[in-house]
C-alpha positions in Angstrom: -9.2 53.8 -16.5 -10.1 51.3 -19.3 -6.4 50.8 -20.1 -5.6 50.3 -16.4 -8.4 47.7 -16.1 -7.2 45.9 -19.1 -3.7 45.7 -17.7 -5.0 44.4 -14.4 -7.0 41.7 -16.2 -3.9 40.6 -18.2 -1.8 40.5 -15.0 -4.4 38.4 -13.2 -4.6 36.0 -16.2 -0.8 35.8 -16.3 -0.6 35.0 -12.6 -3.1 32.2 -12.9 -1.2 30.6 -15.8 2.2 31.1 -14.2 1.2 29.5 -10.8 -1.0 26.8 -12.4 -4.0 28.0 -10.4 -7.3 26.5 -11.2 -10.4 28.6 -10.2 -12.5 26.4 -7.8 -15.9 25.5 -8.9 -18.4 27.3 -6.8 -20.2 25.2 -4.2 -18.1 22.0 -4.9 -16.1 20.2 -2.3 -12.4 20.1 -3.2 -10.2 17.2 -2.2 -6.6 16.6 -3.3 -5.1 13.1 -3.7 -1.3 13.1 -3.2 0.2 9.8 -4.5 3.8 8.8 -3.9 3.7 7.1 -7.4 1.2 5.4 -9.7 3.6 2.7 -10.9 2.5 -0.1 -8.6 -0.7 -2.0 -9.2 -1.9 -1.5 -5.6 -1.4 2.3 -5.9 -3.2 2.4 -9.2 -6.1 0.5 -7.6 -6.1 2.9 -4.7 -6.2 6.0 -6.8 -8.8 4.6 -9.2 -11.2 4.0 -6.2 -10.7 7.5 -4.9 -11.5 8.9 -8.3 -14.7 6.7 -8.3 -15.8 7.8 -4.9 -15.1 11.5 -5.7 -17.2 11.2 -8.8 -20.1 9.6 -6.9 -20.0 12.4 -4.2 -19.6 15.2 -6.7 -16.2 16.1 -5.4 -13.7 18.1 -7.4 -10.6 15.9 -7.1 -7.1 17.0 -7.8 -4.6 14.1 -8.3 -0.9 14.5 -8.0 1.8 11.9 -8.6 5.1 12.6 -6.8 7.1 10.0 -8.8 8.5 8.7 -5.5 10.2 12.0 -4.7 9.6 13.5 -1.3 10.6 17.1 -2.3 8.2 17.0 -5.2 5.4 15.9 -3.0 6.1 18.8 -0.6 6.1 21.2 -3.5 2.8 19.8 -4.7 1.3 20.2 -1.3 2.5 23.8 -1.0 1.0 24.6 -4.5 -2.4 23.1 -3.6 -2.5 24.9 -0.2 -1.8 28.1 -2.1 -4.7 27.3 -4.5 -7.1 26.9 -1.5 -7.1 23.2 -1.1 -7.5 22.1 2.6 -8.6 18.5 2.4 -6.1 15.7 1.5 -5.8 12.0 1.0 -2.1 11.2 1.0 0.1 8.2 0.2 3.3 9.8 1.3 6.7 9.1 -0.2 8.3 8.6 3.3 6.9 8.5 6.8 9.2 11.3 7.9 7.5 13.9 5.7 4.1 13.5 7.4 4.7 15.8 10.4 5.9 18.6 8.2 3.0 18.1 5.8 0.5 18.1 8.6 1.8 21.3 10.1 1.4 23.0 6.8 -2.2 21.7 6.5 -3.0 22.6 10.1 -2.1 26.2 9.4 -4.8 26.3 6.8 -7.4 24.6 9.0 -7.5 21.5 6.9 -7.3 17.7 7.4 -5.5 14.7 5.9 -5.7 10.9 5.9 -2.7 8.7 5.1 -2.5 5.2 3.7 0.1 2.6 2.7 3.1 4.3 4.2 2.4 5.1 7.8 2.5 8.7 9.1 4.5 9.2 12.3 2.8 9.2 15.7 4.0 12.8 16.1 2.3 13.8 12.8 -1.1 12.5 14.0 -0.6 14.5 17.2 -0.4 17.7 15.2 -4.2 17.7 15.4 -7.3 15.5 15.7 -8.0 16.2 12.1 -5.2 13.8 10.9 -5.8 10.2 10.2 -4.3 6.8 9.4 -6.3 4.6 7.1 -4.3 1.5 6.3 -3.4 -2.1 7.2 -1.0 -3.3 9.9 2.0 -4.6 7.9 3.2 -7.0 10.6 -0.2 -8.8 10.3 0.2 -9.0 6.5 3.6 -10.7 7.0 2.1 -13.1 9.6 -0.6 -14.1 7.1 2.1 -14.8 4.4 3.9 -17.0 7.0 0.6 -18.7 7.8 0.1 -19.6 4.1 3.6 -20.9 3.9 3.2 -23.0 7.0 -0.1 -24.4 5.7 1.5 -25.4 2.5 4.3 -27.3 4.2 2.0 -28.8 6.7 0.1 -30.3 3.7 3.3 -31.2 1.8 5.7 -32.2 4.6 8.0 -34.0 2.2 8.9 -30.6 0.6 10.2 -29.3 4.0 12.0 -32.2 5.7 12.4 -31.5 9.4 10.2 -28.5 9.1 13.1 -26.6 7.5 12.0 -23.6 5.3 14.8 -22.6 2.9 13.6 -19.3 1.6 14.4 -16.8 -1.1 13.0 -13.5 0.3 12.4 -10.7 -2.2 12.1 -7.4 -0.3 10.4 -4.1 -1.1 12.2 -0.8 -0.9 14.7 -1.0 2.0 13.6 0.9 5.0 10.0 1.1 3.9 7.7 0.3 6.9 6.1 -2.5 4.9 9.5 -4.0 4.1 10.5 -4.0 7.7 7.2 -5.2 9.3 6.2 -7.7 6.7 9.5 -9.5 7.1 9.1 -9.5 10.9 5.6 -10.8 10.8 6.5 -13.6 8.3 9.4 -14.9 10.4 7.4 -14.6 13.6 4.5 -16.7 12.3 6.8 -19.4 10.9 8.6 -19.6 14.2 5.2 -19.9 16.0 4.2 -22.7 13.7 7.4 -24.6 14.5 9.4 -24.0 11.3 13.1 -23.2 11.2 13.8 -20.6 8.6 17.0 -20.4 6.6 17.1 -17.3 4.4 19.1 -18.6 1.5 19.2 -15.2 -0.1 17.4 -11.9 0.3 17.6 -8.5 -1.4 15.4 -5.6 -2.5 13.6 -5.6 -5.9 12.1 -2.2 -5.1 8.5 -3.5 -5.5 9.0 -4.1 -9.3 8.5 -7.3 -11.4 11.5 -6.6 -13.6 14.0 -6.3 -10.8 12.6 -9.3 -9.1 12.9 -11.5 -12.2 16.5 -10.4 -12.7 17.3 -11.1 -9.0 15.7 -14.5 -9.2 17.6 -15.4 -12.4 20.9 -14.7 -10.5 19.8 -16.6 -7.4 18.7 -19.6 -9.3 22.1 -19.8 -10.9 23.8 -19.5 -7.5 21.4 -21.5 -5.3 19.6 -24.1 -7.5 18.4 -27.0 -5.4 19.0 -25.1 -2.1 15.6 -23.4 -1.6 12.0 -24.6 -1.2 9.9 -21.4 -1.2 10.0 -17.9 -2.6 8.3 -15.1 -0.5 7.9 -11.7 -2.1 6.7 -8.6 -0.3 4.3 -7.6 -3.0 2.5 -9.3 -5.9 4.5 -7.5 -8.6 7.7 -9.0 -7.3 6.1 -12.4 -6.8 5.0 -12.5 -10.4 8.5 -11.5 -11.5 9.8 -14.5 -9.5 7.1 -16.8 -11.1 8.3 -15.9 -14.6 11.9 -16.5 -13.7 11.1 -19.9 -12.3 9.1 -20.9 -15.4 11.9 -19.8 -17.7 14.4 -21.7 -15.7 12.5 -24.9 -15.8 10.9 -25.1 -12.3 7.6 -26.5 -13.6 5.7 -29.8 -13.3 2.9 -31.5 -15.1 0.3 -31.2 -12.3 -0.9 -28.6 -9.7 -1.9 -31.1 -7.0 -0.3 -28.9 -4.3 -1.9 -25.7 -5.7 0.8 -24.7 -8.2 2.4 -26.0 -11.4 5.7 -24.7 -10.2 8.1 -27.0 -8.3 8.7 -24.2 -5.8 5.7 -22.3 -4.3 5.8 -18.5 -4.7 3.8 -16.2 -2.5 3.1 -12.4 -2.7 1.1 -9.7 -0.9 -1.6 -7.4 -2.2 -4.0 -9.8 -4.0 -4.0 -7.7 -7.2 -6.1 -9.0 -10.0 -3.0 -10.0 -11.9 -2.0 -12.1 -8.9 -5.4 -13.8 -8.7 -5.2 -14.5 -12.4 -1.8 -16.1 -12.0 -3.3 -18.3 -9.2 -6.1 -19.3 -11.5 -3.4 -20.4 -14.0 -1.7 -22.5 -11.3 1.4 -20.3 -11.2 1.4 -18.1 -8.1 0.6 -20.2 -5.1 -1.0 -17.7 -2.8 -1.1 -14.0 -1.7 -2.4 -11.8 1.0 -5.1 -9.2 0.4 -4.0 -5.6 1.1 -7.4 -4.0 0.5 -6.8 -1.0 -1.8 -10.5 -0.4 -2.0 -11.0 -0.6 1.8 -8.1 1.7 2.5 -9.0 4.3 0.0 -12.6 4.2 1.0 -11.7 4.8 4.7 -9.3 7.6 3.8 -11.6 9.4 1.4 -14.7 9.1 3.6 -13.1 10.5 6.7 -11.8 13.5 4.8 -15.1 14.0 3.0 -16.7 14.0 6.4 -14.2 16.7 7.6 -14.8 18.7 4.4 -18.6 18.7 4.8 -18.7 19.2 8.6 -20.0 15.7 9.3 -17.0 14.3 11.1 -17.2 13.4 14.8 -14.6 11.5 16.7 -15.3 7.8 16.6 -17.2 7.9 13.3 -16.7 4.9 11.0 -15.2 5.7 7.6 -15.8 3.9 4.4 -17.2 0.9 6.3 -14.2 0.7 8.7 -14.6 1.5 12.4 -12.3 3.8 14.2 -9.8 1.8 16.2 -10.3 1.7 20.0 -7.3 -0.3 21.3 -3.6 0.2 20.5 -1.7 -2.5 18.5 2.0 -3.2 18.4 2.7 -1.3 15.2 3.1 2.5 14.8 1.3 4.8 14.6 -1.6 2.8 16.0 0.5 1.8 19.0 -0.2 5.1 20.8 -3.4 5.4 22.9 -3.4 9.1 22.5 -4.2 8.9 18.8 -5.7 5.5 18.4 -9.2 7.0 17.6 -7.6 8.6 14.5 -6.6 5.2 13.1 -8.8 3.1 10.7 -7.2 -0.3 10.5 -8.3 -2.1 7.4 -7.6 -5.9 7.8 -5.3 -8.0 5.7 -6.8 -11.3 4.4 -4.9 -14.4 3.5 -5.8 -15.6 0.0 -5.3 -19.1 -1.3 -7.6 -21.2 -3.5 -9.9 -22.1 -0.6 -10.5 -18.4 0.3 -13.7 -16.6 -0.5 -11.8 -13.7 -2.1 -10.2 -16.0 -4.6 -13.5 -17.7 -5.5 -15.2 -14.3 -6.1 -12.4 -12.7 -8.1 
């Protein structure tokens, strides 16, 4: 019997090592954070805040980085579900995975909140225990357009005839933010009476290095033909700033808010972007609130995990939405109460956010 018991103990130990299982800490709430990647500053800020909130609540947090691979993220989810995890905060690799992920989580009686990349409407209809805690990307684009229009209203000589000749640096093609931020940007400039000519546009996949390389090529091809650079995140905007500096697009003053001869605008309001504004390089950005989004997502899942959640509860200081908007998934009245819409905020040097950061 002793030999049999010893063999069983060895087999159990082997199984735990082989599967990567981690024995849950008794009495602790377990939440898993599934990140599409941790390479972008916004996503680093998001995950850092979830870690902070988990520590404050005494939550056992398991963080997984999918390195932008959807199949990897599905495998991570399956492994965690097998280990007994039921409660998830998710930044998905792609929207299309969200329904499959929610069906798996629903089978275990769990819950999930999504940020940054929208889950599909169908995925939120899998159950009332699935949530969207993020910011409407179309609105973020509109605010970027507002900042550009404000700049040219104040510096009309830089856009004769209200003509905006734009270099547009896109995020990952097909990403919901890439599509909706561009749509909002162009819609706002049209509303403000500007004619937009996109001199060149292409993806830099959210990265500064690709953006700087793209800008170097565009400057060589289009010097003198553009009067603004709009990038769909701050990392790409800062890459564009460096390219312009290295290619001589600088002046001795920053009377118009930038020491560059061409204003550059981003989206996210990362601290690096704010610091660049303080150095009179980047002209403006739009706050995508990583802290607000992560707080809403974490809090609604913590409520679910501890039995405190009731439909309509606020989460992380953000109220549950009550009226549909034009952008999925919050455009469907059937699941609008499962959406927590964290507002974008335009950030220029006159804004409170800039002054306090």
